[in-house]
RODO-2510 file (C-alpha; in nm, 4 decimals, decimal comma):
residues 154
     n   res          X          Y          Z
     1     m     2,8381    -3,2237    -1,2245
     2     n     3,0874    -3,5049    -1,2430
     3     a     3,3996    -3,5919    -1,0499
     4     w     3,6194    -3,4558    -1,3281
     5     g     3,4951    -3,0984    -1,3197
     6     v     3,2889    -3,0211    -1,0154
     7     r     3,1019    -2,6967    -0,9974
     8     l     3,0307    -2,5607    -0,6530
     9     s     2,6758    -2,5764    -0,5299
    10     p     2,5085    -2,2365    -0,4912
    11     s     2,5333    -2,2526    -0,1110
    12     a     2,9033    -2,3476    -0,1237
    13     r     2,9714    -2,0723    -0,3785
    14     h     2,7928    -1,8144    -0,1610
    15     t     2,9819    -1,9298     0,1486
    16     v     3,3171    -1,8947    -0,0276
    17     l     3,2225    -1,5556    -0,1723
    18     i     3,0969    -1,4210     0,1614
    19     g     3,4106    -1,5467     0,3370
    20     s     3,6263    -1,3889     0,0671
    21     l     3,4373    -1,0604     0,0890
    22     f     3,4857    -1,0468     0,4678
    23     v     3,8598    -1,1072     0,4307
    24     i     3,8971    -0,8559     0,1480
    25     a     3,6764    -0,5888     0,3113
    26     s     3,8465    -0,6202     0,6502
    27     g     4,1898    -0,6019     0,4844
    28     i     4,0933    -0,2905     0,2893
    29     a     3,9398    -0,1326     0,6011
    30     w     4,2565    -0,2068     0,8008
    31     m     4,4746    -0,0467     0,5304
    32     a     4,2455     0,2570     0,5004
    33     l     4,2430     0,3123     0,8752
    34     g     4,6216     0,2870     0,8718
    35     w     4,6353     0,6029     0,6641
    36     m     4,4050     0,7868     0,9066
    37     v     4,5430     0,6863     1,2448
    38     d     4,8716     0,7549     1,4190
    39     a     5,0148     0,4161     1,5113
    40     q     5,1598     0,5592     1,8349
    41     d     4,8349     0,7256     1,9544
    42     y     4,6690     0,4510     2,1558
    43     a     4,4046     0,6926     2,2881
    44     d     4,2574     0,7366     1,9398
    45     p     3,9359     0,5293     1,9114
    46     l     4,0289     0,4498     1,5504
    47     h     4,3336     0,2673     1,6821
    48     t     4,1079     0,0292     1,8774
    49     l     3,8750    -0,0090     1,5791
    50     r     4,1714    -0,0883     1,3549
    51     h     4,2865    -0,3576     1,5958
    52     r     3,9381    -0,5138     1,6056
    53     i     3,9237    -0,5134     1,2258
    54     l     4,2634    -0,6858     1,2199
    55     v     4,1317    -0,9557     1,4550
    56     l     3,8249    -1,0016     1,2304
    57     h     4,0565    -1,0188     0,9293
    58     g     4,2697    -1,2878     1,0918
    59     i     3,9719    -1,5014     1,1946
    60     t     3,7997    -1,4784     0,8574
    61     a     4,1313    -1,5431     0,6787
    62     y     4,1750    -1,8712     0,8655
    63     v     3,8173    -1,9657     0,7790
    64     l     3,8931    -1,8870     0,4136
    65     v     4,2065    -2,1049     0,4242
    66     w     3,9955    -2,3861     0,5716
    67     m     3,7376    -2,3417     0,2937
    68     a     4,0143    -2,3493     0,0305
    69     g     4,1324    -2,6780     0,1773
    70     r     3,7806    -2,8169     0,1509
    71     l     3,7568    -2,6974    -0,2098
    72     s     4,0850    -2,8623    -0,2985
    73     n     3,9521    -3,2169    -0,2864
    74     l     3,6756    -3,1952    -0,5458
    75     h     3,6538    -2,8530    -0,7044
    76     q     4,0211    -2,7788    -0,7638
    77     q     4,1456    -3,1291    -0,8352
    78     g     3,8431    -3,2196    -1,0460
    79     n     3,8675    -2,9088    -1,2596
    80     w     4,2438    -2,9503    -1,2900
    81     r     4,1928    -3,3005    -1,4310
    82     a     3,9278    -3,1663    -1,6668
    83     h     4,1697    -2,8940    -1,7867
    84     r     3,9241    -2,6227    -1,6838
    85     n     4,0328    -2,2735    -1,5755
    86     r     4,3786    -2,4065    -1,4865
    87     g     4,5851    -2,0902    -1,5194
    88     n     4,3568    -1,8660    -1,3211
    89     g     4,2855    -2,1370    -1,0643
    90     l     4,6553    -2,2039    -1,0127
    91     l     4,7265    -1,8321    -0,9784
    92     l     4,4375    -1,7906    -0,7335
    93     s     4,5474    -2,0902    -0,5232
    94     t     4,9112    -1,9801    -0,5236
    95     t     4,8148    -1,6272    -0,4183
    96     l     4,5998    -1,7633    -0,1363
    97     a     4,8831    -1,9897    -0,0192
    98     l     5,1314    -1,6993    -0,0272
    99     l     4,8822    -1,4845     0,1635
   100     a     4,8494    -1,7539     0,4295
   101     v     5,2282    -1,7838     0,4651
   102     s     5,2866    -1,4077     0,4677
   103     g     5,0028    -1,3642     0,7207
   104     l     5,1642    -1,6233     0,9445
   105     c     5,4984    -1,4431     0,9041
   106     l     5,3306    -1,1237     1,0250
   107     y     5,2456    -1,2998     1,3524
   108     y     5,5803    -1,4808     1,3738
   109     p     5,8293    -1,2840     1,1652
   110     p     6,1491    -1,4684     1,0730
   111     h     6,3324    -1,1455     1,1574
   112     e     6,1938    -0,8233     1,3058
   113     d     6,3584    -0,6141     1,0339
   114     w     6,1523    -0,7969     0,7706
   115     l     5,8146    -0,7083     0,9233
   116     a     5,7484    -0,3958     0,7126
   117     s     5,8437    -0,5757     0,3902
   118     i     5,6294    -0,8781     0,4752
   119     s     5,3377    -0,6465     0,5566
   120     q     5,3695    -0,4692     0,2206
   121     l     5,3942    -0,8024     0,0371
   122     h     5,0856    -0,9287     0,2230
   123     q     4,8892    -0,6166     0,1310
   124     i     4,9895    -0,6402    -0,2362
   125     l     4,8971    -1,0094    -0,2460
   126     g     4,5625    -0,9255    -0,0831
   127     i     4,4884    -0,6728    -0,3558
   128     v     4,5895    -0,9325    -0,6169
   129     l     4,3497    -1,1843    -0,4576
   130     a     4,0708    -0,9261    -0,4631
   131     l     4,1288    -0,8884    -0,8383
   132     l     4,1827    -1,2564    -0,9178
   133     l     3,8655    -1,3881    -0,7557
   134     p     3,6263    -1,2033    -0,9909
   135     l     3,8480    -1,2953    -1,2879
   136     h     3,8327    -1,6613    -1,1824
   137     l     3,4535    -1,6474    -1,1636
   138     l     3,4241    -1,4711    -1,4992
   139     a     3,6605    -1,7159    -1,6700
   140     a     3,4707    -2,0140    -1,5288
   141     s     3,1403    -1,8658    -1,6428
   142     a     3,2756    -1,8008    -1,9934
   143     l     3,4135    -2,1554    -2,0181
   144     r     3,0820    -2,2980    -1,8996
   145     r     2,8896    -2,0990    -2,1635
   146     l     3,1367    -2,2125    -2,4287
   147     r     3,0917    -2,5780    -2,3322
   148     m     2,7131    -2,5510    -2,3314
   149     h     2,6906    -2,3583    -2,6604
   150     p     3,0056    -2,4290    -2,8653
   151     d     2,8432    -2,3014    -3,1851
   152     n     2,8221    -1,9445    -3,0377
   153     a     3,1961    -1,9263    -2,9667
   154     r     3,2818    -1,6458    -3,2056
***
């Protein structure tokens, strides 16, 4: 590990992955419950559960944004300078930033008429993040294997 291409420690990697899984799982659970519950039926216990999942999603999302900020200093900047996993990393970081902004716009919409569109955009971006994270990990692993064993790169 050097300053020009820092790999996360196992504990940091697990923390980021667990945080990401909580955000992704709570987002998926919230969407799934949305198909099963009538938004106007406040007596339905699923309505309360859906709200609690949304609160969990919001809290874990802010923790994930904080972790991404911590990763920016060494992991992202170091690997950017080392020209490692740039495309996927940039796409992952951009998606996370757009998710943070769209999530904030769900709490404070610029216009009430935009709320449904912002919600759909946020959900699509969340699905994209759920797909990009494993791709980022796989690409990093493949690049690491290639650097360690360049003769097997066929």
